[in-house]
N, C-alpha and C positions, 0 to 999 in steps of 0.2 A: 551544765556538769560536763556532758559528753563533747561538747565543742571545745572546752578548755583541755580537755586530754587529747582529743584531735590536733589542736594548735601545737601543745607541748610535743606530741609525737612528730608532727611537722618540723619543730625546731632542731629536735634531735635528729631527724632524717637528713634535713639539709646540713647540719652541722656535720653530720657523717660523710655526707657526699663532698662537701668543701675540702674536709680534712684530707680526701684522696686526691682532689684537684689542686690544692693549693702547694706552693713550694714549702719543702720541709727543711729543718734545721734553722740556724741562728738568722732571723730576719734582719738583724742588724747589719750584718755584713753584705747584704746583696739587695740591690733595688730590682724590682720587675721590670721586666722588659717588653715593649710592645712589639708582638709578633702575632701571625696570622692564628697560633694556637690560643694566645691569650685572648685574642679578640673572640674565637669560638668559646674559650672558658668562661669569659665574661658573661656572654649571652647565656650559658649554661647556668651560671650561678644567678645571674638577675631575673631571668624570665620567671622561675616559679616564685621567687620571692616577692614579685610584682603581683603575680597571680594569686597568690596566698594572702596578699595584703600586709606583708611585714615591711615593704618598703615603699615609699613613693618619692619621687623625683621633681625637684624644680631645676631643670635645666638651664634655665636663663640665667641663675645665679650660682649654678655648680651645687647645689645643696640637695644631699640625700637625708630623708627622714626614715629612721628605723625604729621598729617596737623594740623597747628596751629589754623585753622578755627573750628576743631572740639574741640581740647584742650581747647580753651578759652570759650566755652560755659559749660564747666563741672564745677560742684561745687568741692570743697575740697573732700568731701565725694567720689564722682564718679571718681577724680582723683586717691584717693587712691586706689579704687576698681579695676580701669584700671591698674594702675602700679602693683598690687599684681597680676591681671589675667595676665599681660604681663610675669610676672616674673615665674608663674606656666606655661605658655605657652612654655617659652623657656627651661626650666627645663624638660618637656615632649619631646621637640624636641631634646634635648641632651640627653635623657634618664638618668636624674639624678636629682631625685626629692629630694635629701639631698641639694642642692645647688640652692636654689630659690632667685634669685636677677635679676634687671632689672634696667637699666637705661634710662629714656625716653628723648628723643631729639627732638626738633622742625627739621621738615624735610626740611624746608626752610632755616633758619638761621644757624642751627647746636647749638642753645644754649639748654643747659641741662635744663629741664624742671623738674624732678621728679627722685626718687631713691626709691627702694625698696630691702631690703636685710636684712642682720643679725642685722643691726641698726634700723631696722625698716623704716617708711615711711618718705619721706622728699621731699616737693615741693620748687622749686627755683624760 
């Protein structure tokens, strides 16, 4: 029970952190741009999520598997910011910053949750 409370507290904490890092406003009118600041922000977003076990990556096929408990408490702006961060993270892992893309999947059901790539951001 205590572990579940700690996990839930982690979800809330990371969601609050990402709220301050993410772009505000209407996410449909602007597309995140790749900058040095975004590279650093991506690492700030991804590193604790990996350490806590909320996400895992399959960089070979540009897939991210995320815990649905974490994803469900994120707003649409946070989901967009996360998906962009995941795409940057995988591009760094593959040493190819010209190809920024990610498909986000529920790590339990396998359902596709979101996409970020050349066509922009899409949540399912």
